[in-house]
N, C-alpha and C positions, 0 to 999 in steps of 0.2 A: 783548570778551573781556578779563577782568582777568588780572593777573600770576599769580595762583594757578591759574587755569584753564590758562594757558599752560604753567606748570610741570608740571601733571598731563599735559597733552597731549604735551609733549616727552618726558616720562618714558615714557608709554605707547608713543610712537612707537619709542623705543629697545627697549623690551620686545617689542613686536610684531615688530620687525626681527630680534631674537634668535630669536624663535619661528620666523620664516620661515627663518632661516639653519639652524636645526636640522633643517629638511626637506631640505637639500641633501645630496647624497651626498659621498663622500670623495675624489673625483678631484682632481687638482692645481688645475684651474680653479675648481671649486666650493669647495675649501678656501681659495683665495686670495680669492674673492668673499666667502665667509663672514666671514673675519677683517676684511676691509676694510669691509664693511657694518656689522658689529658695532661697529667702532671709530668710524666716522663717525656712525652713528645715535645711539649713546650719547653722543657728544661734543656733539650738539645740546643735550641737556638739561644736560650738565655746564657748557658755556660760557654757557648762559642763566642758570643758577644763579650762576655767577661774575659775570656782568654785573649781576645784581641786588644783588650785594654790593660792586660797584665803588665806589671812593672818589672818583671824579671822573666827570664826564660823558664825557670823552675815553676813560677806561678802560671805561665802560659801552658806548660805541659800538664800541670795539675788540673786546670780548668778544662783543657782539651780531653783529658782522661775521663772527667766526669761526663762530657758530651758523648764519649765512646760508650760508657756504661749506660747512659740514658737512652741512646739510640738502640743499643742491644736490648735493654729492658722493654722499650717500645715494641721491638720485634716480637718479644715473648708474649706481650699482651695481644698483639695482632694475631699471632699464631693461635692463642687461646680462642679468640673470636672465631677464627676459621675452623679450628678443630672441634669446637663445641657447637658449631652451626648457629651462632647467635644472630646472624643476619641472613637476609634472603639470598637466593641464588644471584639475583641481579646485583646486590651489594657486595657479593663475594669478589667480584672483579676488582673493585676499589680496595678491598682488604688486601688482596694479593699484590696490587700495585704498591700499596703503602708498605707492605712487608718487604718488597724488593727495595724500596727507597730507604727503609730503615737499615737494611743490610748494606746498601751502597754507602750511606752516610757513615756507618760504623767503619767500613773499609777505608774510606777517604780519611777519616780522622786517625785511624791506626797508621796509615801511610804517612801522614804528616808527622805524627809522633816518631815513627821509625826514622824518617829523614832527619829530623832534628837530632835524635840520639846517635845516628851514624855520623852526622857532621861533627858532633861534639867529640866522638871517639877519635876521629881523624885529627882534630885540633889538639888532642892531649899529647 
C-alpha cells in the first residue's frame, strides 16, 4: 500500500465513523461516545497527513505514533458501541467492519514505525 492509498483509507475511516456516529441516539452516553469517536477517528487522518509533511524523521515518527494511538482509541470506542449494544443489529455489521479497519490501520502504522526504527538501527 502506498502513501496515497493510506491517505484515502484513513480519510474514509474517519468519514465512515462519522456516519456510524450519526446513527447513535442522543442520550448522554451515546453523545459522549459520538464526539470521542469522531475526534479520534478523524485525528488518524489528520496526524498521518501531518506526518507526511514532517521536516524530520523524528517528527514523522512522532506524528505517526499519534495516528497509532488515535486508531487504537477509535477501536476502543467502537468496541464500546458493540459491547453496550448502542446500535441495532443491522448497524452492528458496520461497527464490526470499522473495528477491523481500526485494527488494520493500527497494525499498518506500527509496521511503518518498526521499519523505520529497524532501518535506523542498521545504519548506526
